[in-house]
C-alpha positions as CSV (number, residue, x, y, z in Angstrom):
1,X,42.6,59.7,109.5
2,X,42.1,63.3,110.5
3,X,40.8,66.4,108.8
4,X,41.0,69.9,110.2
5,X,38.4,72.5,109.2
6,X,38.1,76.1,110.3
7,X,34.7,77.7,110.4
8,X,33.5,80.9,112.0
9,X,30.2,80.5,113.9
10,X,29.6,84.1,114.9
11,X,31.6,87.3,114.7
12,X,34.7,87.2,117.0
13,X,34.4,83.4,117.7
14,X,36.1,80.8,115.4
15,X,36.2,77.1,116.0
16,X,38.7,74.6,114.5
17,X,37.1,71.2,113.8
18,X,39.0,67.9,113.5
19,X,37.3,64.8,112.3
20,X,38.7,61.4,113.4
21,X,37.5,57.9,112.6
22,X,38.3,54.7,114.6
23,X,37.7,51.2,113.2
24,X,35.5,48.7,115.1
25,X,38.5,46.7,116.1
26,X,39.7,49.5,118.5
27,X,38.2,49.0,121.9
28,X,36.0,51.6,123.6
29,X,38.6,52.1,126.4
30,X,41.4,52.7,123.9
31,X,39.3,55.3,122.0
32,X,38.6,57.0,125.3
33,X,42.3,57.1,126.2
34,X,43.2,58.5,122.8
35,X,40.5,61.2,123.0
36,X,41.6,62.2,126.6
37,X,45.2,62.6,125.4
38,X,44.1,64.8,122.5
39,X,42.0,66.9,124.9
40,X,44.8,67.4,127.4
41,X,47.6,68.1,125.1
42,X,45.9,69.7,122.1
43,X,43.1,71.7,123.8
44,X,40.4,69.8,121.9
45,X,36.8,69.1,123.2
46,X,34.3,66.6,122.1
47,X,31.7,68.0,119.7
48,X,30.1,64.8,118.3
49,X,30.4,61.0,118.3
50,X,28.6,58.8,115.7
51,X,28.8,55.0,115.8
52,X,27.9,53.5,112.5
53,X,26.1,50.2,112.1
54,X,29.4,48.4,111.3
55,X,30.9,49.7,114.5
56,X,33.0,52.5,113.0
57,X,33.3,55.5,115.3
58,X,33.3,59.0,113.7
59,X,34.4,61.6,116.2
60,X,34.3,65.3,115.7
61,X,36.5,67.4,118.0
62,X,36.6,71.2,118.2
63,X,38.7,73.9,119.8
64,X,38.4,77.7,119.9
65,X,40.7,79.8,117.8
66,X,41.8,82.8,119.9
67,X,42.8,85.7,117.8
68,X,44.8,88.6,119.3
69,X,43.8,92.1,118.3
70,X,46.4,94.6,117.5
71,X,46.7,97.5,119.9
72,X,45.6,100.8,118.4
73,X,48.4,102.9,120.1
74,X,51.2,101.9,117.7
């Protein structure tokens, strides 16, 4: 399950957030491998990990949105 949210933090800088949940049956090593794969191929970085009392892992990933400005000489 994944949800992408876009949110500006300050002028000129925008972050895209992705929320992912992993059930308690998924091992720690498997979660690590999945997150490393997302980081390498999607440009995501780890923003927050929360582990609930039942063992559910809620992970928030983020990546910077780079906007190109239009040249003024056209």
